C-alpha positions in Angstrom: 0.0 0.0 0.0 1.6 3.3 -1.0 2.4 5.8 1.7 1.5 9.5 1.3 2.6 11.9 4.0 3.2 9.1 6.5 -0.3 7.7 6.0 -1.4 4.7 4.0 -3.6 5.5 1.0 -6.0 2.9 -0.4 -5.2 1.0 -3.5 -6.9 2.2 -6.7 -9.7 -0.4 -6.4 -10.7 0.8 -3.0 -10.8 4.6 -3.2 -13.7 5.1 -0.9 -12.5 2.6 1.7 -10.8 -0.8 1.7 -14.1 -2.4 2.6 -15.5 -1.3 -0.8 -13.8 -4.3 -2.3 -13.5 -6.7 0.7 -16.5 -9.0 1.2 -17.1 -11.9 3.5 -14.1 -13.8 5.0 -13.8 -17.0 2.9 -11.0 -18.7 5.0 -7.7 -18.5 6.7 -4.6 -20.3 5.6 -2.0 -21.1 8.1 1.2 -22.1 6.3 3.0 -25.2 7.8 5.9 -23.1 9.1 3.7 -20.1 9.8 6.7 -17.8 9.9 4.7 -15.0 8.3 1.5 -15.8 10.2 -1.9 -16.6 8.8 -3.1 -15.4 5.4 -6.8 -14.2 5.2 -8.8 -14.7 2.0 -11.9 -12.6 1.5 -14.5 -12.6 -1.2 -14.0 -9.9 -3.8 -16.7 -7.3 -4.4 -17.1 -3.8 -5.6 -14.6 -2.2 -8.0 -12.1 -5.1 -7.8 -14.8 -7.6 -8.7 -16.1 -5.4 -11.6 -12.6 -5.1 -13.1 -11.9 -8.8 -12.8 -15.3 -9.9 -14.3 -15.4 -7.3 -17.1 -11.8 -7.6 -18.3 -9.0 -9.1 -16.3 -10.3 -12.7 -16.2 -10.7 -12.8 -19.9 -7.3 -11.2 -20.5 -5.6 -13.9 -18.3 -7.5 -16.8 -19.8 -6.8 -15.6 -23.4 -3.1 -15.1 -22.6 -2.8 -18.6 -21.1 -4.6 -20.1 -24.1 -2.0 -18.6 -26.4 1.2 -19.1 -24.3 0.8 -21.9 -21.8 1.8 -25.3 -23.3 1.4 -27.2 -20.1 -2.0 -25.9 -19.3 -3.2 -26.8 -22.9 -1.7 -30.3 -22.7 -2.7 -30.9 -19.0 -6.2 -32.2 -19.3 -6.6 -31.0 -15.7 -9.2 -28.3 -15.0 -7.7 -24.8 -14.4 -9.8 -22.1 -12.8 -9.1 -18.4 -12.6 -10.7 -16.9 -9.5 -10.4 -13.7 -7.5 -9.8 -13.2 -3.8 -8.9 -10.3 -1.6 -5.8 -11.5 0.2 -4.1 -10.0 3.3 -3.9 -9.9 7.0 -6.4 -7.1 7.4 -8.9 -5.5 4.9 -7.0 -2.3 4.9 -3.9 -4.0 3.7 -5.5 -6.7 1.5 -5.1 -6.8 -2.3 -7.1 -8.4 -5.0 -5.3 -11.5 -6.0 -6.0 -13.5 -9.2 -5.8 -17.1 -8.1 -4.8 -19.8 -10.6 -6.3 -23.0 -9.3 -5.5 -26.5 -10.6 -4.4 -29.9 -9.3 -1.7 -30.1 -12.1 1.1 -28.3 -10.2 3.4 -28.1 -13.3 0.7 -26.4 -15.4 -0.3 -24.1 -12.6 3.2 -23.0 -11.9 3.9 -22.4 -15.6 0.7 -20.3 -15.9 1.7 -18.4 -12.8 5.2 -17.6 -14.1 3.8 -16.6 -17.5 1.3 -14.1 -16.0 3.8 -12.8 -13.5 6.5 -12.2 -16.2 4.0 -10.6 -18.6 2.8 -7.0 -18.5 -0.8 -8.0 -17.8 -0.9 -7.0 -14.2 0.9 -3.7 -14.9 -2.3 -2.7 -16.6 -4.3 -3.4 -13.4 -2.6 -1.5 -10.5 -3.0 -3.2 -7.2 -3.8 -6.7 -8.5 -1.5 -9.6 -7.6 -1.2 -13.2 -9.0 -1.0 -16.4 -7.0 -1.7 -20.1 -7.5 -3.1 -23.0 -5.4 -4.6 -26.5 -5.8 -8.3 -27.3 -5.5 -8.0 -28.9 -2.1 -6.7 -25.7 -0.6 -9.3 -23.6 -2.4 -12.1 -25.9 -1.2 -10.8 -25.4 2.4 -11.2 -21.7 1.9 -14.8 -22.0 0.8 -15.6 -23.7 -2.4 -18.3 -21.3 -3.6 -15.6 -18.9 -4.6 -14.4 -21.4 -7.1 -17.7 -21.1 -8.9 -16.9 -17.5 -9.7 -13.8 -18.6 -11.6 -13.4 -19.5 -15.2 -12.3 -22.7 -16.8 -9.2 -22.5 -18.9 
């Protein structure tokens, strides 16, 4: 979150307040080593959801169709979902989550998107990846809002 005059300013998707894009808490992930503490996953709403649904999801899916060999050859389902991720709503960011049980395809897709200029066009958005088991633990209904790749 950018600092301005010693105070945090909201990300572009949450100009009114961070809660404008942060919905219901979907789950808490506690990494095995938990060095960084728990990671909170909220449902995306408001401007972040609108940007994702209207443009970003299709941009990611189209890019992966053109550039991800492993995702094309995988035969495993890949979903593109959106969560708001962070420790607190004021510090959370919209995160495009690539979800698949095929770890190799998922990691390749993650690297391709991260190394492309796609997210530079959407300030404040991040990219991450996970498998279906972890996603279901966070609240499976969020998977329904994703896209099949």
